[in-house]
C-alpha positions in Angstrom: 5.7 3.9 14.5 8.5 2.0 12.9 10.3 3.4 9.9 12.2 1.0 7.6 15.0 2.0 5.1 17.4 0.0 3.0 20.6 2.0 3.2 22.8 3.2 6.1 23.1 6.6 4.6 19.3 7.0 4.7 19.1 6.6 8.5 20.7 9.9 9.4 18.7 12.1 7.0 15.4 10.4 8.0 16.2 10.9 11.6 16.7 14.6 11.0 13.3 14.7 9.4 11.7 12.8 12.3 13.2 15.3 14.8 11.4 18.1 12.9 8.0 16.5 13.1 6.9 14.8 16.4 3.9 13.2 14.6 6.4 11.1 12.7 8.5 10.1 15.7 9.5 6.4 15.8 12.3 4.0 15.5 14.3 3.6 12.3 15.2 0.1 11.3 17.6 -0.7 8.4 17.4 -3.8 6.2 21.0 -4.2 5.4 21.6 -7.0 2.8 21.9 -6.0 -0.9 19.2 -8.1 -2.5 19.9 -6.7 -6.0 22.9 -8.9 -6.3 23.7 -12.5 -5.6 21.8 -15.8 -5.2 18.3 -15.7 -3.7 17.1 -19.3 -4.0 15.5 -20.8 -0.9 16.4 -17.9 1.4 13.7 -19.0 3.9 15.6 -22.3 4.4 18.8 -22.9 6.2 20.6 -24.2 3.1 19.5 -21.2 1.1 20.6 -18.7 3.8 24.0 -20.5 4.1 24.5 -20.5 0.3 24.0 -16.7 0.3 26.3 -16.1 3.2 29.0 -18.3 1.5 28.5 -16.3 -1.7 29.0 -13.0 0.2 32.0 -14.5 2.0 33.5 -15.3 -1.4 32.8 -11.8 -2.8 34.3 -10.0 0.2 37.3 -12.3 0.6 40.6 -10.3 0.7 38.8 -7.0 0.1 38.1 -4.0 2.2 35.1 -5.8 3.9 36.7 -9.2 4.4 35.3 -10.9 7.4 32.1 -8.9 7.6 29.9 -11.9 7.1 31.3 -13.7 10.1 30.9 -10.6 12.3 27.1 -11.1 12.0 26.5 -7.4 11.2 24.0 -8.2 8.5 21.2 -10.4 9.8 17.9 -9.3 8.2 15.9 -12.4 9.3 16.7 -11.6 12.9 15.7 -8.0 12.2 12.3 -9.1 10.8 11.8 -11.5 13.6 12.1 -8.6 16.1 9.7 -6.5 13.9 7.0 -9.2 13.9 7.4 -9.7 17.7 6.9 -6.0 18.2 3.9 -5.8 15.8 2.3 -8.8 17.5 2.7 -7.5 21.0 1.3 -4.0 20.1 -1.8 -4.1 17.8 -1.6 -0.3 17.4 2.0 -0.4 16.0 2.4 0.4 12.3 5.3 0.2 9.9 6.3 2.8 7.2 8.6 1.4 4.5 10.6 4.2 2.8 11.9 3.3 -0.7 13.4 5.4 -3.6 13.5 4.4 -7.2 16.5 2.2 -7.3 17.1 -1.5 -7.6 18.5 -1.8 -4.1 15.4 -0.4 -2.4 12.9 -2.2 -4.6 14.7 -5.6 -4.2 14.7 -5.0 -0.4 11.1 -4.1 -0.5 10.1 -7.3 -2.2 12.1 -9.3 0.3 10.7 -7.5 3.3 7.0 -7.2 2.4 6.8 -10.9 1.6 7.4 -11.5 5.3 4.9 -9.0 6.6 1.6 -10.3 5.1 0.2 -11.0 8.6 0.1 -7.3 9.3 -1.8 -6.1 6.2 -3.5 -2.8 6.9 -0.7 -1.8 9.3 2.2 -1.7 6.8 2.5 1.5 4.7 4.7 2.2 1.7 6.3 5.5 0.7 7.7 4.8 -2.7 9.3 8.0 -4.0 9.5 7.1 -7.7 9.5 9.8 -10.3 8.7 12.5 -7.8 10.4 16.0 -7.8 12.1 17.4 -4.8 14.0 20.6 -4.0 17.7 20.3 -3.6 20.0 22.4 -1.4 20.4 25.0 -4.2 16.6 25.4 -4.6 16.5 23.4 -7.9 14.1 20.6 -8.7 15.6 17.2 -9.1 14.5 13.5 -9.1 16.4 11.6 -6.4 17.4 8.0 -6.9 18.3 7.6 -3.2 16.5 8.7 0.0 19.7 10.3 1.4 19.8 12.7 -1.5 16.6 14.4 -0.2 16.8 17.2 2.3 15.3 16.4 5.7 12.6 19.0 5.4 11.5 17.6 2.1 10.7 14.3 3.9 7.9 16.2 5.7 6.2 16.7 2.4 6.8 13.1 1.3 5.0 11.7 4.4 1.7 12.7 2.8 2.3 9.9 0.2 2.2 7.1 2.8 -0.4 4.6 1.9 -1.2 1.1 3.1 0.2 -1.8 1.1 -3.0 -3.3 -0.3 -4.3 -6.8 0.0 -3.7 -7.4 -3.7 -0.1 -6.2 -3.4 0.5 -8.7 -0.5 -0.8 -11.4 -2.8 0.9 -10.4 -6.0 4.3 -8.9 -5.0 5.5 -12.1 -3.1 5.0 -13.9 -6.5 7.3 -11.4 -8.1 9.9 -12.0 -5.3 9.6 -15.7 -5.9 10.3 -15.2 -9.6 13.5 -13.3 -8.7 14.5 -16.0 -6.4 14.1 -18.7 -9.0 16.2 -17.0 -11.6 19.8 -18.1 -11.8 21.1 -14.6 -13.0 22.8 -12.8 -10.1 22.1 -9.2 -11.0 18.7 -7.4 -10.7 18.1 -4.0 -12.4 15.1 -1.7 -12.0 13.4 -1.2 -15.4 10.7 1.1 -14.1 8.1 1.3 -11.4 8.7 -1.8 -9.4 9.7 -4.0 -12.3 13.0 -5.8 -11.9 14.9 -7.4 -14.7 17.8 -9.9 -14.4 21.3 -9.9 -15.8 24.3 -12.2 -15.4 26.8 -11.6 -12.6 29.4 -10.1 -15.1 26.9 -7.4 -16.1 29.1 -4.6 -14.6 32.3 -5.8 -16.2 32.0 -3.9 -19.5 30.7 -0.8 -17.7 33.8 -0.9 -15.5 36.1 -1.2 -18.5 34.9 2.2 -19.6 36.7 3.7 -16.7 39.9 1.8 -17.1 42.6 3.5 -19.3 46.0 2.6 -20.7 47.6 4.2 -17.6 47.9 2.5 -14.2 45.2 3.5 -11.8 44.4 2.4 -8.3 41.4 0.1 -8.2 39.9 2.5 -5.7 40.0 5.3 -8.3 38.3 3.2 -11.0 35.6 2.2 -8.6 35.1 5.8 -7.3 34.9 7.1 -10.9 32.4 4.5 -11.8 30.2 5.2 -8.7 30.2 8.9 -9.4 29.6 8.8 -13.2 28.1 5.4 -14.0 24.4 5.2 -14.9 24.0 1.7 -13.4 26.0 1.2 -10.2 26.1 -1.2 -7.3 28.1 -1.5 -4.1 31.9 -1.0 -4.1 32.5 -4.5 -2.7 30.8 -6.2 -5.6 32.7 -3.9 -8.1 36.0 -4.8 -6.4 35.2 -8.5 -6.8 34.4 -8.0 -10.5 37.7 -6.0 -11.0 39.6 -8.9 -9.5 37.8 -11.4 -11.7 38.7 -9.4 -14.8 42.3 -9.2 -13.6 42.7 -12.9 -12.9 41.1 -13.8 -16.3 43.4 -11.5 -18.2 40.8 -9.0 -19.4 42.8 -6.2 -17.6 46.4 -6.0 -16.4 47.2 -5.5 -12.7 50.1 -4.9 -10.4 50.3 -5.0 -6.6 48.3 -7.3 -4.4 44.8 -8.3 -5.3 43.3 -7.4 -2.0 41.8 -4.1 -0.8 41.0 -1.4 -3.4 44.1 0.6 -2.7 46.4 -2.4 -2.8 46.6 -2.9 -6.5 46.4 -0.9 -9.8 44.8 -1.8 -13.1 45.0 -0.8 -16.8 43.9 -2.0 -20.2 46.1 -4.6 -21.8 48.3 -3.4 -24.5 46.4 -5.4 -27.1 43.1 -3.9 -26.0 44.5 -0.4 -26.1 45.9 -0.9 -29.6 42.5 -2.1 -30.8 40.9 0.9 -29.2 43.3 3.3 -31.0 42.7 1.5 -34.3 
């Protein structure tokens, strides 16, 4: 059995669950790219793949994850190639795809399943959308991310595993293709598995809500946003957007526009006066 997740934080908690239940034992594979942001056009071609790598290289440049692209840490096509080799070699092997109700998991699901059609009937989905779980305090909650679920709760969730249907293998790749053809660089989850698209500056105004008239480290602004924002994304993308607003004059900055802790930001005096008025 092969278990697939879309976040590094999900690996450890799912592994704890697998350790509790031998019937679920198997390897955990992570799809690492963040398909809810950035260009998706022609990803199956060399030019499309290069364009996406160049885009990530530009986003990460000078930040906390500078150079990550060239370290070849994220290579989902290679991961899927290994999966398909394994599935082909062992006709009894099956895949469980674990996804929570967030744009990151759903975008990753669309990318992945569009490449697994040859194994219809052997690929299962556990989409934990709008499902209640028990947290550490014994209260009911609705998780947005798999790693928010306690390991023992995964044992209940396994009953939801179902094969991805033939119709889904026919329809969902069309949805993925629509996402790829759209120029807008941000994908948001509207409900169920429906993704909507926004421009690459979508998070800018949301970030501004956490910037004050006092100097703050960029790291603090991003942390506050990630903890309190309703729509969030990865810290690397948010850092890139902060830098874009700084260089365009939307916010003031001091220090070095590099890693998150290397510069501070605040609202311009004109903007703060308008806010007071």
